[in-house]
C-alpha positions, 0 to 999 in steps of 0.5 A: 871732586868739588872738594878736591878742586877747592883744595888744589884751587886754594894752593894755586890761587895763592901761587897766582897772587904771587905771580901777578904781584910780581908781574904787575910790579906790586912787589919787586924782584928784590922784595921777592928775593927777601921773602925767599930768603926769609922762607929758606933761612927762617920760616921753613927751618922754624917749621922743620924744627917745630915738626921734628922736636914736637914728635917722639923719636919713634915717630921721626925714625919711621924706618918703613917711611924713610926707606920706602921714600928713599928707595923711590927717590934714588930709583927715579934719580938714577933712572932719570939720569940714565934715561937723559944720557941715553934717550936725549944724549945729554952730557953728565951735568945736564943729565944730573939736573934732568934727574934732579927735576924728576926726583926732588919734590917740593915738600916744604913749599907745596907739599906741606901746605897741601897736606895741611888742608887734606891730612892736617894731623900727619902733615908735620910728621910727613914733612919731617920725614921727607926733609930727612930723606931729601936733605941728608941723602938725595940733595948731597948725592945731587951735589956730588953728581953735579960737582963731579960733572962740572969739575972731573978732577975734583975727587976724594977728600975735596969732594967730601969736604965740599958736600959736607960744608954745603950740607952742614951750613944749610939752615934747614939741615941745622934746624932738622938736627936741632929738632932731632936732638930736642926730640931725643933728649926731651930738652925743655924749651921755654914757652915764649921760644916755642910760641915764637918759633911756631908763629914763624913756622905758621907763616911759611905755607902762604909765603912759600906759595906766594914766592913760587908764584913770583919766581915764575914771572919772566920764564918763557915756555917757548923752549919746551920740548920733548926733553922737558916734558920727560922731566915733567912726567918723571916728576909728576907721574913717575915719582909718586908711582915709584913711592906707591910701589916702593911702600907696597914692595917693602910691605910685601917682603915684610920690611915694614909698613906705614899707615894708609894716611902716611902712605897717602901723604908720601905719595902727595908729597912726591906728586908736587913740582920740583923743589924750589931750589931746583932752578937756583941750584941749576943756575950755579952750573949753567943749567938754569934755562932748562930747569926754570922752564921745566919748573914752570910747566910742572907748576902749571900741569900739577894743578891737574895731576894733583887734583886727579891724584887726590880724587884717586886717593879719595881724600 
């Protein structure tokens, strides 16, 4: 248990440094925003490209992993949506972001740094596979739900064009596609470029965690209620449970299986707080207060839930 707490303690120690750096004005909000843009537009794409391009196509086209994680994510997304609509009587837009908070894990900012400490040999592969599911399926579906709820008249071709534009201009998606092309074609990359990309990628873990800590400054927990706790429980407990069940079901029906380490990596990824873009995306649709508060509670409680999960997985 001491080793588990040492691992999760490292993650949350860096998050705490980010929090106090901004709270004590060692770093301004503007500076934090610059760091956030660096991570989203450079460091994380570099990490994704490095992770995908450095692996064989068979490794990043792991059907059992992709389908298992996708089934779990979509199941929690739909369940979260309808529970919010029925249980809390929310409108379609609020239900969309309640469900998003439950189904979209922080694979890059928290999951990857955590896996680099507990399962370093497969961390890049797990990250690449998660990014494929999240950015090619789950996030586009969230955008469709959000746009339909906020603009009911937007249909058909206009909806498709909007979603395709947002997905196709996402640096993470572009890096993922470029990595897949390199992996499939075995296109040679100059050594200086590979080393440069790797150096930028290596900076992502610490900076990601630092940015998460800084973004929590100023968020109030006064508005925490049963609805927010249901979103938090859905994210920290239901999604990892759904991933575990999904892999087990697919293996039971003979649809494929993953190695124990890769399965554990997927469950750990799923147990992280919601993606960092969650409150940012919610802000565009006027749902930022609920999303930011849920994000704060998730981050605080995830220290205990992730520590417990690592203990259960005996990692």
